[in-house]
C-alpha positions in Angstrom: 86.4 152.8 -55.9 85.3 149.6 -54.1 82.5 147.8 -56.1 80.4 144.9 -55.0 79.1 143.3 -58.2 76.3 140.7 -58.5 75.5 138.2 -61.2 72.0 137.6 -60.0 70.3 134.2 -60.0 68.0 132.4 -57.6 69.9 129.0 -57.8 73.4 130.5 -58.2 74.3 134.1 -57.5 77.8 135.3 -58.3 79.3 138.0 -56.0 82.6 139.8 -56.4 84.2 142.8 -54.8 87.0 144.7 -56.6 88.8 147.9 -55.7 90.7 150.2 -58.0 90.6 153.1 -60.4 90.7 153.2 -64.2 94.1 152.8 -65.6 95.7 151.1 -62.6 95.9 147.5 -61.4 92.7 146.3 -59.7 92.6 144.4 -56.4 90.3 141.4 -55.7 88.8 141.7 -52.3 86.3 138.9 -52.4 84.5 136.5 -54.6 81.9 133.8 -54.1 78.7 132.1 -55.3 75.6 132.0 -53.2 73.4 129.0 -53.8 69.8 128.1 -52.8 68.1 124.8 -53.1 65.7 124.6 -56.1 63.2 122.7 -54.0 62.7 125.5 -51.5 59.9 128.1 -51.8 61.0 131.3 -53.5 60.4 133.6 -50.4 62.7 131.3 -48.3 65.4 131.4 -51.1 65.2 135.2 -51.3 65.5 135.6 -47.6 68.6 133.3 -47.6 70.2 135.4 -50.4 69.3 138.7 -48.6 70.9 137.4 -45.3 74.1 136.3 -47.0 74.3 139.4 -49.2 73.9 141.7 -46.2 77.0 140.0 -44.8 78.9 140.8 -48.0 77.8 144.5 -47.7 78.9 144.7 -44.0 82.2 142.9 -44.5 83.4 144.7 -47.6 81.8 148.1 -47.2 81.4 148.9 -51.0 81.1 152.4 -52.4 79.0 151.3 -55.3 77.0 148.3 -56.5 76.9 146.8 -60.0 74.3 144.3 -61.1 74.0 142.5 -64.3 70.9 143.7 -66.1 68.2 141.2 -66.6 67.3 140.5 -70.2 64.3 138.8 -71.7 64.7 135.1 -72.2 62.4 132.3 -73.3 62.5 130.9 -69.7 60.2 133.2 -67.8 60.8 131.5 -64.4 64.6 132.1 -64.8 64.0 135.8 -65.6 61.6 136.2 -62.7 64.1 134.6 -60.2 66.9 136.8 -61.6 64.7 139.9 -61.3 63.7 139.1 -57.8 67.3 138.6 -56.7 68.2 141.9 -58.4 65.5 143.6 -56.4 66.9 142.2 -53.1 70.4 143.5 -53.9 69.0 146.9 -54.9 67.1 147.2 -51.6 70.2 146.3 -49.6 72.2 149.0 -51.5 69.5 151.6 -51.2 69.3 151.1 -47.4 73.0 151.9 -47.2 72.7 154.9 -49.6 74.9 153.2 -52.2 74.6 154.0 -55.9 73.4 151.0 -58.1 74.3 150.6 -61.7 73.0 147.9 -64.1 75.3 146.7 -66.9 74.3 144.4 -69.8 76.3 141.3 -70.5 77.4 142.7 -73.8 78.7 145.9 -72.1 80.6 143.8 -69.5 82.2 141.6 -72.2 83.2 144.6 -74.2 84.7 146.4 -71.2 86.7 143.3 -70.0 87.7 141.7 -73.3 87.2 144.3 -76.0 84.6 142.2 -77.6 80.9 142.4 -76.7 80.4 138.9 -78.1 83.2 137.2 -76.2 82.5 133.8 -74.8 82.7 132.8 -71.1 86.2 131.4 -71.5 87.5 134.6 -73.0 85.9 136.7 -70.2 87.3 134.3 -67.5 90.8 134.5 -69.1 90.7 138.3 -69.0 89.4 138.5 -65.5 92.2 136.2 -64.4 94.8 138.4 -66.1 93.3 141.7 -65.0 93.1 140.7 -61.4 96.5 138.9 -61.5 95.0 135.6 -60.2 96.9 132.3 -60.1 93.9 130.4 -61.3 90.6 131.3 -63.0 87.7 132.0 -60.7 85.2 129.1 -60.6 82.4 128.6 -61.2 81.5 130.8 -64.1 79.1 132.9 -61.9 82.0 134.0 -59.8 84.0 135.1 -62.9 80.9 136.9 -64.3 80.6 138.9 -61.1 84.2 139.9 -61.2 83.9 140.9 -64.8 81.0 143.0 -63.8 82.9 144.7 -61.0 85.9 145.4 -63.3 83.5 146.9 -65.9 82.0 149.1 -63.3 85.3 150.3 -61.9 86.4 151.3 -65.3 83.1 152.9 -66.4 81.9 154.0 -63.0 85.2 156.0 -62.5 84.3 158.1 -65.5 80.8 158.6 -64.3 82.0 159.6 -60.9 84.4 162.2 -62.3 81.6 163.6 -64.4 79.4 164.0 -61.3 82.3 165.6 -59.4 82.8 168.1 -62.3 79.3 169.5 -61.6 76.7 167.3 -63.1 73.7 167.3 -60.8 73.1 164.1 -58.9 70.3 161.8 -60.1 67.0 162.4 -58.3 66.1 159.8 -55.8 62.5 160.9 -55.3 59.8 161.3 -57.9 58.7 164.9 -58.7 55.2 165.8 -57.9 52.8 165.5 -60.8 52.3 168.7 -62.8 49.3 170.8 -61.9 46.4 170.3 -64.3 45.7 173.5 -66.2 42.2 174.7 -66.1 40.5 175.5 -69.4 37.7 178.0 -69.3 37.0 178.6 -72.9 38.3 177.8 -76.3 40.9 180.0 -77.9 40.5 180.8 -81.5 
């Protein structure tokens, strides 16, 4: 499975592409950090992220997309920017018919290091080992994206096997609303 993973952020957005299957060595295909100037208007920043991310999709042709799940924070503007970047990536994936999964930071840390409370240094060390890199990926946003990709390969492989074993695929459209029953009298 080839996974494009995104650690979303409006100022710094980590991107990583990893290929592999659970239980086998993984291969790093690409890693980077997209940046946008804080002084620019949000629509302009989102357009820049969309343009560069579209290039990542075309160049690496992922089979799945993993995004870090936005969590509530005291800084509303940070959460909003993160959510907006998440939406941009989701739209890019949906246009290509790719499945999108959201993983929490705790889930990623647990998958990569065995400890859901691991610090950034521990996660970076494990990413470096698991991908057999000569040096740790920098900055931290790059390492976070790779950890997310690793998490998804390991967990997504299980989810894919379950789907292949006969689980019905998730619905992509909303069902019609139920018909309203007509009531013509009270039952006793």
